[in-house]
C-alpha positions in Angstrom: 0.1 21.6 66.6 2.2 19.8 64.0 4.7 17.2 64.8 8.3 18.2 63.9 10.5 15.6 62.2 13.6 17.0 63.9 14.2 19.1 67.0 14.3 22.9 66.3 17.6 23.7 64.7 17.2 27.3 63.6 19.9 29.9 63.9 19.8 32.1 67.0 18.1 35.5 66.8 21.4 37.3 66.9 22.8 35.4 63.9 23.0 37.5 60.7 21.0 34.7 58.8 18.1 35.2 61.2 17.4 38.6 59.6 17.1 37.1 56.1 13.6 36.6 54.7 12.1 33.2 55.2 11.5 30.8 52.2 8.3 29.0 51.4 8.6 25.3 51.0 6.4 25.5 47.9 9.0 27.4 45.9 11.8 24.9 46.6 12.6 22.4 43.8 15.0 19.5 43.7 18.3 20.7 42.2 18.0 24.2 43.6 21.0 25.6 45.4 20.1 27.7 48.5 22.2 29.1 51.4 21.8 27.7 54.8 23.5 27.4 58.2 24.6 24.1 59.6 23.1 24.1 63.0 23.3 20.7 64.5 24.8 17.2 64.0 22.3 14.4 64.5 22.5 10.7 64.2 22.7 10.0 60.5 23.5 13.5 59.2 23.3 17.2 59.9 20.5 19.7 60.1 20.7 22.9 58.1 18.6 25.9 58.6 17.6 27.0 55.1 15.3 29.7 56.4 11.9 27.9 55.8 8.8 29.7 57.0 7.9 26.7 59.1 11.3 26.8 60.9 11.9 23.2 59.9 15.5 22.5 59.1 16.7 20.6 56.0 18.2 17.3 56.7 21.5 16.3 55.1 22.1 12.6 55.4 25.7 11.3 55.8 25.5 9.8 52.3 25.2 13.4 51.0 28.3 14.6 52.9 31.7 13.6 51.4 33.8 11.7 53.9 36.7 14.1 53.5 34.3 17.0 54.4 33.5 16.0 57.9 36.2 18.2 59.5 35.0 21.1 57.4 31.3 20.4 58.4 32.3 20.5 62.1 34.2 23.8 61.5 31.2 25.3 59.7 29.0 24.2 62.6 31.2 26.0 65.1 31.4 29.1 62.9 27.7 29.3 62.1 28.7 30.4 58.5 26.3 30.4 55.6 26.9 27.4 53.3 25.3 26.6 50.0 23.4 23.3 49.9 21.6 21.6 47.0 18.0 20.5 47.6 17.6 16.8 46.8 14.0 16.2 47.9 11.1 18.2 49.0 8.3 16.6 51.0 5.4 19.1 51.0 3.1 16.8 53.0 5.4 16.8 56.0 6.9 20.2 55.3 10.5 19.0 55.1 13.4 19.1 52.7 16.5 16.9 52.2 19.7 18.5 51.0 23.2 17.6 49.9 26.6 19.0 50.5 28.3 17.0 47.7 30.5 19.4 45.7 29.2 22.4 47.7 32.0 22.7 50.3 34.7 25.1 49.3 38.4 24.2 49.9 38.0 20.5 49.3 39.6 18.5 46.4 37.0 17.9 43.8 34.7 20.4 45.3 33.8 22.0 42.0 30.0 22.3 41.8 28.4 20.0 39.2 26.3 21.8 36.7 22.6 21.0 36.3 21.2 20.0 32.9 19.7 23.5 32.4 23.0 25.1 33.3 24.9 22.9 30.9 22.4 23.7 28.1 22.7 27.4 28.8 26.6 27.2 28.7 26.3 25.3 25.4 24.0 27.9 23.9 26.3 30.7 25.0 29.3 28.9 23.4 27.4 28.4 20.1 26.4 32.1 20.1 30.0 33.2 20.8 31.3 31.1 17.9 28.6 32.4 15.6 29.6 36.0 16.4 33.1 35.3 15.5 34.6 34.7 18.9 37.4 32.2 19.3 
């Protein structure tokens, strides 16, 4: 039996997210945005069930939660609502992931999601193509 890094923090079977397909840790990459459910507050951060096959929750350290967002995090914990999180680190040897809530919480000042380098490049390409086609 494998040793879990954190206590089980998966959503209850009656939660709508429990019916979603499970993700393999092997397909997660840093920078990816995935939906998860904040399930538990622990010392140093929160646990988010991102539907991994192993059942292991992703850990969001306090440094990855904006200070102004803590009331919103507590509200999401009570509601059990789906919340996008950005994968920061994937440790395949231990089967765990670390995530971030920075710029992912809606309804907070400055909560606009930052674009990744590939998203910025795609937007720039679309803008260049639009200008070449005669768009304003």
